Every structure is written in structure tokens, then in C-alpha cells.
N, C-alpha and C positions, 0 to 999 in steps of 0.2 A: 266512580268505581276504582277500586285499588288495582293497580297493574300487577300482573303475575310476576312472581319473583324471577329475576334473571339468574340462571345457573350457567356458569362457564364449564363446558365439557372439554376437558384438556385433550388436545390433539398433539401427541408426541410422535406421530407417524405410524401408529399401529392401533388396532382395536376396531370394534364394530360400532363406530361412532354414530352413524346415521340411525341405526336401529335404537341405540341408546337415546339419542336426541328425540326420536319419535315417541318412545316410551315416556320420557320425561314430559314432553308436550301434552300427552294424554292425561298425565297426572297433575296438570295445571301449572307447569313451569314454562318459562320463556328460555329455551336452551340456546346457547351460543357455542358452537364448536370453534375452538380457537387454539392457536399455538403462541399467542401473544401474552407474555407474562403480565403486562399491565392490565389486560382484560380481567385477570383473576382478581386484581385489587378492586376493580370497579363492580364486580358481580355481587349479587346477594349471597350466592353459594357457589361451591365448586364441586364438580364431579370428575373423578378420574377412573375411566374404564381402562382395562388393559388386557392384552393377550400377548402370548409369546414368552420370551425369555426375560427373566428378572434383570440380568446385567444389560441386555440390549435396551430395555425400557429406561433404566437409570442413566445409561450413557446418553440416550436421546433427550431425556429431561434436562440433564446437565448442559448439553450442547445448546439447548434453546433457552437456558436460564429459568426453566420451569420448576426445577427442584427448589430453588430459593423462593420462588413465587408461591409454591405450594406450602412450604414451611411458614412463610409470612402470613398467608391466608389462614392457615389452621391455628397458628400461635396467636393470631390477632382475633380469634373467635369466630371466623367465618364458618358457617355450616359446611361440612365436607361429606360427600358420598363417595365411597370407594367401591368399585365393582371388580371382582375377580383379582387380577394382578394389582388393582388399585387398593386392595386390602393388604396384600403381601408387602408392597413397597413402603408401607408405613413403618415397618419394623427395622431392627438394626442391620440384619444381613440375611442373605440367602446362601445356601450351599450349592445352588445351581451354578454350573461352570466354575467349580471350586468354591471360592467365596467372593461375594460382592456386597458392598455396603449399600443399605437402603436409605430412606429418609430419616430413620432413627427417631421418629416421633413417639414410638412405643418401643419398650424393651421387649426383646424376643427375637426369634430367628425362624427362618423358613427352611424346611427340609423336605426331601423327596419321600413319597410314600414308600414303605418297605416292600420288598418283593413278595412277602408272605404275611399272613395275619398271625395272631397269637397262637392259633391252633396249627400253624404250619401249612395252611392252604395257600396256594399261589394267589397273588393279588394282581389283578390286571391294572397296569399303569400305562397311560393316564386313566384317571377316574372320569368316566364319561357317563352321564345319564342322570336320572331323577333320584334324589335322596330326600328323606324326611329330615326336617330341621326342627328341633325342639327349642322354642323361644322362652326366654325369661323376661320378666318385667323390669330388668335392671337399667333400662334406658327408655326415655320417652317414646322413641320410635318402636322398639320391640314391644313395649307395653301396649301399643295399639294393634298388635298382631295376635292371631290365635295362638293357642298353646303349641300347635304342631302343624306344619304344612310341607308339601313336596316342592322342590325347586330343581332347576337344571344346572348341573355342574360339568365343567370341562377343565381339568387341571391335573398336573403330575406332582405338585408340591403342596404342602400344608403348613400352616403357621402354628408356631408353638409360643404363645405369649408367656413372658416371664411372670405376669400377673394374671392368674386364671380368672379374676373378676372382670377382665376385659371381654371375655367371651359372653355374649348375650344370646347366641344361637349355637347349638352344637348338633353334630351329626356323626355317623359312624361309617368308616370305610377302612378296613384293616385295623380298627380301633377308633375310639372317639377323637374328634378334633373340632377346632373352632370353625364354625361356618359363618359366624358374624362376630365382629368386635365393635365396641362402642365406648366412648367416654366423652362427656361434655358435648362439644360441637362436632364430634367425629362419629360417623356411623358407616361401617363398611362390611360388605358381604363377599364370601368366596364364590357364590353361585352367580348366575346371570339372570337378573330380574327381567331383562328385556326378552329372554327366551323362555321364561317360566309362566307364560300365559296369565291367567287371572291371579294366581298366587303371587307372581312377580309384580303385577300391577298393584296389589295390595301393599307390598313393601314400599313401592315408590309413593303411593298415596299416603302411607303412614309418615314417610319422610316429609312429604309436602305439608301434611297437617301439622307436624311438629314445627316446620319452618314458619308457618303462619303464626304460631304462638311465640316463636323465637323473635320474629320481626316485631 
């Protein structure tokens, strides 16, 4: 019998790691929560969950040597799953706490939600709650999902990819924004699959199914 794929769940000192690990286990992975850069090189896939401030996360990743390990894993073709801040950190920079450089694997930036929508109505920030995500079939993971489902979000910042084709899932809050981005071996979502009940599990199941074909 084939062993389940080992997925390294990156621990940089923040994040709902145990809940993420349990959700990945239910979807057929063998999750390893780790802060060891070498463990990322040995794993079949890498997951980066994240909460909190962009700059704090990047500083913690750099301090542990995890930023270089993440770049090496992704550039080496290792499947990558980004969750919430794990999506934002893929991009060039965030305006949070003035400006902070990210992993710069994708072109684009992260900006705070505006204080009001296009009609001038006040917009509550952070964005907390369930929102509908419209999926496209532009990536093998999103192609395995339905056209539209609801997921749970908690965030104050949104990503603006330089290449709009990166967005494989879109939602609206004060205007449309990318709820999921993907290219090649990278799939990342702004929402929390581990908090999104059955819909969230279907996302992780789709990632696992794609992993099986990738391997």
C-alpha cells in the first residue's frame, strides 16, 4: 500500500497549526508540523498556514531560515499549499506596517481593504465571516471544485496580483479580489479551509487528489 504523502506544515511561531494538521490528516496527508528547514526538502509537499502581521511572519521565517527553504521547495517543483497569510507571503511586498518585502515568488502586492466600498458605504475591516468564492478551472486543484462555494475568511489585507491569470478563485468585499491563486505547483487560498467545514475539506481533498497525480 502506498504511504500517504508527507506534507511539512511550516511552523514559524504563529498560526492555527494543529487544526490545519488535523484537517490535512483527514484529507489523506501525513502532516509534520516543523520549523526545521531541512524537513521541507524531505517532504512530498509544503503547507504554509499563517495568521497575524505580514512583517512579523517574514521576520520569523528569515530568522529560522525558512524563507530560503520555502523558495527552494517551490522553485524545485514541490507542491505548495498556502493558507491565509501563506497566500500573501508569496508576493513581492505588503503595505502592512509601511512596506515589507515578501517571498517575491509572484509579482504583486498586498494592500489593506479600503475604509469604504465603491458606493461610499463604510466597510468593516477586518473582513470576518463567510463569503462566496467563484472558482475557475485554470488549475488542476480548482478544476476539481464546484463553480461556487462559501468559505470562512479572517483578514484585513487583500492581494493584488500583477498577473490577473494567477487568480483561480475570486470573491467580493468592497470590490472583487483574489481569494485563491495558483500556478504550476503552487495553490494558495486567502480563506481558512480548516474552519470552512465541508467546503474547506473539499479544497484540501482536491489538493490531495492533485498531489496523487503529481507524484
